[in-house]
C-alpha positions, 0 to 999 in steps of 0.5 A: 754087923759082924760080931767081934771076936776080940779077947779082952784082958783085964788082969796083969799077966806074964807075956811069955811062959818058961818055954818062951811061948805067948801065954795070953794073946789078946787086947787090953786098954792098958799094958797088962803083959810083963815083958821079960826079955830073958824068957825069949827063946830066940836068937837075939838078932830076931828080937825087935824093940823100939820107941817111936813118937809122932806129932802132926799139925795142919802145918808140919809133922815130926817123928822120932825113933830109937830102935834095936833091930837085933842086928843093928841099933837105929836112931831116926828123925823125920820132919815134914813141912805139910804146907810146902809138901817137903820132907827129910829123914835122917837115920844113923845105924850102929852094930847092936850091943847090950840092950839099950831100951831102958824103961825111963830114959833112952839116949843116943849121942853121935858125932853130929846128933843127939836124941833122948827120950825120957819118961816120968810117970805119964809124961814124956820128954824128947830132946833132939839135935841134928847138925846140918839137917838135910844140908840146911840149918841144925835141927832142934826139938824140945817137946813134952807130951804132958799126959797120957789118956786113961786108955791105950791100945795094947795087943799081943799077937803071936805067930803059929809057934807062939815063940814069935810074937808082937807086943805093941802099945800105942798111946794117942792124944797126948797133949803136946807142947814145945818147939822144933827148929828146922830150916831157920824156922821155929815151929810151936806146939800148943797143948790145947789143940796139938797132941802126939802119939807113942808107938812102943813095940817089942817082939820076935818076928819072922825075917820078912814082914809087911804091915799097914798102920794108920794113925790120927791124934787130933780134936773133933768139936773140942774133944780129943779124938784119934784112931789106930788101925792096921794089920800085917802081924801074925795070928790076929784070931784073938784080937785086932789092933784097931781102935778109936780114941775118944775123950781118953777112952778106947772104942774097939773095932774089928778088922780094917781093910785099906783099898789102895789103887795102883797109884797110892797117891790117889784116894784110898778107901778104908773099911771095917768088918763091923761097919763102924769105920768107913772113910776115904783117906787122901794122901798129900805127901809120901815120906819114903825111905830105904834102909839097906845094910847087910841083911837088913832091908827096909822099904818105908812109905808113910803117907800123910794126908787127910781122912773123911768119913765116920767112926762109931763109938761103943755106945752107938754115937757117930763121930764125923771125920772131916778132913782130919790130919792123919798118916798111913804107913806101908812098910816092907821089912827084911830083918 
């Protein structure tokens, strides 16, 4: 196996120095970096900030996003019926103003929709209403993520000048409860078996960027299991973003590669450079979206499907992944 090169941080630190440069790139199992927006030395249109929640079951998936893209603010929801293989995404944009991604409450209210994220301690609450969603019934969601596991994925990845960076937190395997109403059907989440994901991003990026991200949050033999794997951001010489989540703890992986055929709906091969994650991902549904407004152009493909293979924990135990529900996104952005 290849020896991992990940720099692991264990103490709190400033994200940026007085010159706006990344102080300590690397990886941590909790969010140790202090993000101070006032230290960023870049045009405000280059600053990207968002909160993204995702829940997946065998029957459905739902995603909720609130973001500040520098040029524009964005609110977006997606709902996927994984049995009928249908999906709908609705997005609203408006000109950027003062920063609106607060620490505990983020809210967006429009003429025909409302989306609100509220965090209290280690619990998270999502409320959403969207009128005539996809031309059908109103969409409603009242979801709670009841707790955060002990570990999360946290990484700071710089670009060459260290004034461009990506600070990312991903929290998988949060027990999820609540209901979603879509197309006159009520969908329920059971915290004994269902869980969700939070993806929190802060950064200063180049105008063009292309990334892959795969995520899973489920149970294996009654134990919470998931992963977060991907690449595409900046200089990863200090650390990769790839991890296994198992029973509340992180197990660190090195580099991941997705081998994709010309037809992306055919099975993909997923390999890790350290030999600890070997799998085949079979897409079942492509949630594709295009956002184009002024200088912003986002081409999104998020493939929902199932993954089969093996994942090796830090202590050498092998977890067998058999047809686990997961999602892998392929995003190309100009913004």
